[in-house]
N, C-alpha and C positions, 0 to 999 in steps of 0.2 A: 400560509405558514408565517408565523411571526419571526421577527429578526433573531431573537434568542435561539429559537429552534433551528433556524437556518444556519446560524453560526455553529451550533453544537453538531449538527449533521456534517457540516463542512470539516470541522475538527476531526470527527470520526473518520471521514473520508481520507483526510491527510494522514491519519494514523495508519489506516489500512495500506495506503500507498507506501508509506515509510516501511512497513513490515515487508511488503512484497519486494521492495527495492533493495533490501540489504540482506544478502545471504548469510553473512556472519551473525547478524542480529537474529535471523531465523534459527540458526544452529544454537546460539546461546539461549534463546528463549524456548524453542521446541524440544531440544535434546538435553541441554545442561541446566535448565531452570535457573539461569544466572541472575534474573531480575526479581528481587523480592516484591516489587510493587505491581508486577503483572504476571499473568500466566497465559500460556497460549500454545497452540500447536497448529498443524496444517488445517485440520477441520475447523478450528475456531477462526483462523484467518479467512477461510473461504466463507464461512457463515457470516462473519462480521461484514465482509465486503458485499456479498450478494444478498443475503437475507436481511441483516440489520439495517443496511443502507438502502434496501429495496432496489437493488440494481439488477435483479433477475431479468427484467425486461429492457435493460439498457439505460441510457442516460437522458432520455427525452424529458422526464419530469425534473431531473437534476438541473438541466439547462433552463427549462421553462420557469422553475421556481427560484432561479438565481443562486443555486447552491454552487454551481460551477459555471464558468463562462463558456461560450462556444469555443474560444481559443484553447481553454484548458481541456475541454472535451476532445478537441482535435488531437491534442498531445497524447491522451490516454486511450483513445478508442481502439487502436490496434492491440494494445495490451489487454484491454477488457475482452475483446473478441477472442484472442488467443487463450486467455485464462478460462473463459467460458467453455471453449472447446476442450481444453485440458481436463477440467474437472468433470466433464460429461463423458469422457472416454472410460469404458468399463475397466480397461487394464490399469488405469491410473487410480481408480477408486480403492483398490486393495493395497496400495503401497503404504508402507509405514512412513512416519516422518523421516526416519533415517534414510530410507530408500528414495523418498521424494527429493531430499536435499542432495542426493547423488545423481539424480536423473538429469541427463543432459538437456532434455526439453524444459525441465523446471529451471535449471541454471540459465538457460537462454531466456526464459520468461522473466527471471529475476534481473538479468542484465538489461532487458528492455525496460522493465519497471524502473531500474536505476537511471537509465538515460532519460526516461520520462520525468522522474523526480528532479533531476538536474535541469531539464528544460522548463519545468514548472517554476522552479526557483528563479529563472531568468525573466519570466513574463508576469508573475504575480506582483501586483502593485500594492496590495494591502500589507502594510508594515507588520501588523499583528500576525498575519499568516506566515510571513517570512521569518519572523522571530520564533514562532512556534516550530516551524520546520527546522530551523537552526538549533533550537533547544532540543528537539528530538534527537538530532545527530549528536549533539554534545553529551546528552544524558546517556544515550544507549550505544554510542560508538566511541566512547572515550578511549578505548584501547587502539583505535585506528585514527591517528592524527591527520592523515591525508583526507579522510572524509569529513572530519569535524571542523577543519579549517576552511572548507570551501564556502563561498558565499554566493 
């Protein structure tokens, strides 16, 4: 994989993690369509993460190809496993976006993703990645100053 592709995949991974980590963003995106530059819903978020990023089989190739470090993987592995379990449960497959966002299991997943997001920000050394993460927060969480001002 060339460097440009690796960086593009990594950006898409960070975008997915951002979406999973911010329940208010999900509500504004999935239910309110508050962002003119992006569209999305639960199904799109799941497809973007598992299918578009080729994470159906886990993170082995992501780590071996240098898309994520072993340390980054260690931070997100529990979330990945729990998310995979969640999406494969038949009773969760029929929930609407509105009901998913009210599901306590989904809220707990989102809280775990948020903790992972914050942990990643403490260990990522690449300045461009950190600036990208902070820009995501600033652009899409502007109404929540406590989240946008964290570094």
